[in-house]
C-alpha positions in Angstrom: 155.8 61.7 132.3 156.3 62.7 128.7 156.5 61.0 125.4 154.2 58.9 123.3 152.3 56.4 125.2 149.6 53.8 124.9 146.9 55.7 126.7 143.9 53.6 128.0 141.6 56.6 127.5 142.5 58.2 124.1 140.2 61.2 124.8 142.4 62.3 127.7 145.9 63.3 126.5 149.0 62.9 128.7 149.2 66.6 129.1 145.9 66.7 130.9 147.1 64.3 133.5 150.4 66.1 133.9 148.6 69.4 134.3 146.1 67.9 136.8 148.8 66.5 139.0 150.7 69.7 139.0 147.6 71.8 139.7 146.5 69.4 142.5 149.9 69.6 144.1 149.8 73.4 144.1 146.2 73.4 145.5 147.3 70.9 148.2 150.2 73.1 149.3 148.0 76.2 149.5 145.3 74.3 151.4 147.7 73.0 153.9 149.4 76.4 154.4 145.9 77.9 155.0 144.8 75.0 157.3 147.8 75.4 159.5 147.9 79.2 159.8 147.3 80.6 163.4 143.8 81.9 162.6 142.8 78.7 160.8 144.1 76.5 163.7 142.2 78.6 166.2 139.0 78.3 164.2 139.5 74.5 163.7 140.0 74.0 167.4 136.8 75.9 168.3 134.8 74.0 165.7 136.2 70.7 166.8 135.4 71.5 170.5 131.9 72.5 169.5 131.3 69.3 167.6 132.7 67.1 170.4 130.5 68.9 172.9 127.4 68.2 170.9 128.3 64.5 170.5 129.0 64.2 174.2 125.6 65.8 175.0 123.9 63.2 172.8 125.8 60.3 174.4 125.2 61.5 177.9 121.5 62.2 177.6 120.8 59.0 175.6 122.7 56.9 178.2 120.7 58.5 181.1 117.4 57.9 179.3 118.3 54.3 178.7 118.4 53.9 182.5 114.8 54.9 182.9 112.6 52.0 184.4 110.0 50.4 182.2 111.4 52.0 179.0 109.4 50.9 175.9 111.5 49.0 173.4 110.7 51.5 170.7 112.3 54.3 172.7 115.1 52.1 173.8 115.9 51.5 170.1 115.9 55.2 169.4 118.3 56.0 172.2 120.6 53.1 171.2 120.6 54.4 167.6 121.4 57.9 168.8 124.4 56.6 170.7 125.6 54.6 167.8 125.2 57.5 165.4 127.1 59.9 167.8 129.9 57.3 168.2 130.3 56.9 164.5 130.4 60.7 164.0 133.0 61.0 166.7 135.1 58.3 165.1 135.0 60.1 161.8 136.0 63.4 163.5 138.9 61.7 165.3 140.0 60.1 162.0 140.0 63.5 160.2 142.0 65.1 163.1 144.5 62.2 163.0 145.0 62.5 159.3 145.5 66.3 159.6 147.9 65.8 162.5 150.0 63.4 160.5 150.0 65.8 157.6 151.2 68.7 159.8 153.7 66.9 162.0 155.3 64.0 160.1 157.9 61.8 162.0 160.8 61.4 159.6 162.7 58.2 160.0 164.8 55.8 158.0 162.9 52.6 157.2 163.1 49.6 154.9 160.6 49.8 152.1 160.4 46.0 151.9 159.4 45.8 155.6 156.7 48.4 155.1 155.3 46.5 152.2 155.6 43.0 153.7 153.0 40.8 152.3 152.0 43.3 149.6 155.0 43.6 147.2 156.3 40.9 144.9 160.0 40.1 145.5 160.5 43.5 147.3 164.1 44.8 147.2 165.3 45.7 150.7 166.0 49.4 150.2 166.0 52.3 152.7 164.4 55.7 152.5 164.2 58.6 154.9 160.5 59.7 155.2 157.4 59.7 157.3 156.6 56.0 157.6 152.9 56.6 158.3 152.7 59.0 155.3 154.2 56.3 153.1 151.6 53.7 154.3 148.8 56.2 153.6 150.2 57.1 150.2 150.3 53.4 149.1 146.7 52.9 150.4 145.5 55.9 148.4 147.1 54.8 145.2 145.8 51.2 145.6 142.3 52.6 146.1 142.4 54.4 142.7 143.8 51.4 140.9 141.3 49.1 142.6 138.0 50.9 142.8 136.1 47.7 143.6 137.0 44.9 146.0 135.9 42.5 143.3 138.9 43.5 141.2 142.3 41.7 141.8 144.8 43.8 143.8 147.5 45.6 141.9 151.0 44.2 141.5 153.5 46.1 143.8 157.2 46.0 143.0 160.2 47.7 144.5 163.5 48.5 142.7 166.5 50.8 143.0 166.9 53.2 140.1 169.8 55.4 139.2 168.9 59.1 139.0 165.5 60.7 139.3 163.8 62.4 136.3 162.7 66.0 136.8 159.1 66.1 138.1 157.2 69.4 138.1 159.3 71.8 140.4 161.8 69.1 141.6 165.3 69.5 140.1 166.8 66.6 138.2 169.0 64.4 140.5 171.6 61.8 139.6 171.3 60.2 143.1 169.6 56.8 143.3 166.0 56.5 144.3 163.6 53.8 145.3 160.8 53.2 142.8 157.6 51.6 144.1 155.5 50.5 141.1 151.8 49.7 141.6 150.5 48.2 138.4 146.8 47.5 137.6 146.0 43.9 137.0 144.2 44.6 133.7 143.3 47.2 131.1 141.2 49.9 132.7 139.6 52.3 130.3 138.2 54.4 133.1 141.4 54.9 135.0 142.4 58.2 133.5 138.9 59.7 133.9 138.7 58.5 137.5 142.1 60.0 138.4 141.3 63.3 136.8 137.9 63.4 138.6 139.8 63.0 141.9 142.4 65.6 141.1 139.9 68.2 139.7 137.5 67.9 142.5 136.4 71.2 144.1 138.1 70.0 147.3 140.9 67.5 147.4 140.1 64.6 149.6 142.1 64.5 152.9 144.0 61.4 151.8 145.2 63.2 148.6 146.2 66.3 150.6 148.2 64.0 152.8 149.8 62.3 149.8 150.9 65.5 148.2 152.3 66.7 151.6 154.2 63.5 151.9 155.7 63.9 148.5 156.8 67.5 149.1 158.4 66.7 152.5 160.1 63.6 151.2 161.5 65.1 148.0 159.4 62.4 146.3 157.7 62.1 142.9 154.6 60.5 141.6 154.5 59.2 138.0 151.4 57.9 136.2 152.1 55.3 133.6 150.4 52.6 131.5 151.7 49.4 130.0 151.4 48.4 126.4 148.3 46.2 127.2 146.5 49.2 128.8 147.0 48.3 132.4 147.5 51.6 134.5 150.3 52.1 137.0 151.6 54.5 139.5 155.4 54.9 140.2 156.2 56.4 143.6 159.8 57.5 143.7 161.7 58.4 146.9 165.4 59.2 147.4 167.3 56.1 148.5 169.5 56.4 151.6 171.0 52.9 151.5 170.7 49.3 150.6 170.0 47.2 153.7 170.6 43.8 152.1 170.9 42.2 148.7 167.7 42.4 146.7 166.0 39.2 145.6 166.2 38.3 141.9 163.0 39.1 140.0 160.6 36.2 139.6 157.3 35.7 137.8 156.1 37.0 134.4 157.0 40.4 133.2 154.1 42.7 132.4 156.1 44.1 129.5 157.4 47.6 128.9 155.7 50.4 130.8 155.7 53.9 129.3 154.6 57.2 130.8 151.2 58.6 129.8 
């Protein structure tokens, strides 16, 4: 991620994004180490049990009150609202626990990148990597969310290819072994992309999905590159070590977006 580039936000130099990515990766590693220490785990379990107990109390009492005869509609509505609110809070709590569990205990497996991106990637090459499949799915979703901040915008182009060698990235050593490059390209020039990305990386607390993404990269010996095409369309390149070619890749079709250079 070096060199002269066509930057969609000239006020944010490439070095700022390089530094923000590196700093966010270090913060993620420290946060995960702290989150999964024995004392932190014990505290998290106690807090989670306390929150679930509170939610169960609300659900149980509201359900009992709904069974009262001749209950006025206004009170019935309040109890139904309390049940729905407690259910929503419980769902968010379970989701956070599941995300943390996936971060802490990944299931490494060999999978076909084309299969994981079925229906998303254009002409995906059938290439194998060894990584946590759920972590891969979550990483793609996180990157798409940054490239497509509004559902009104067209989805990014996703392409898969085999590349020879992997450039050095932060603390990762340079490798001559092939890697799978998944490129997610924005559909149009986005002058706010760099600012939006830096805001996410510089936040006081990294969002759970970004903690999970950096953990996935570290455990998979992967790399994340930020790029921009000559027309100002932003892109991410997610690189993972290849472990095999499962079948012949389809020849590329469709218009080329033009050269992509790192920012």
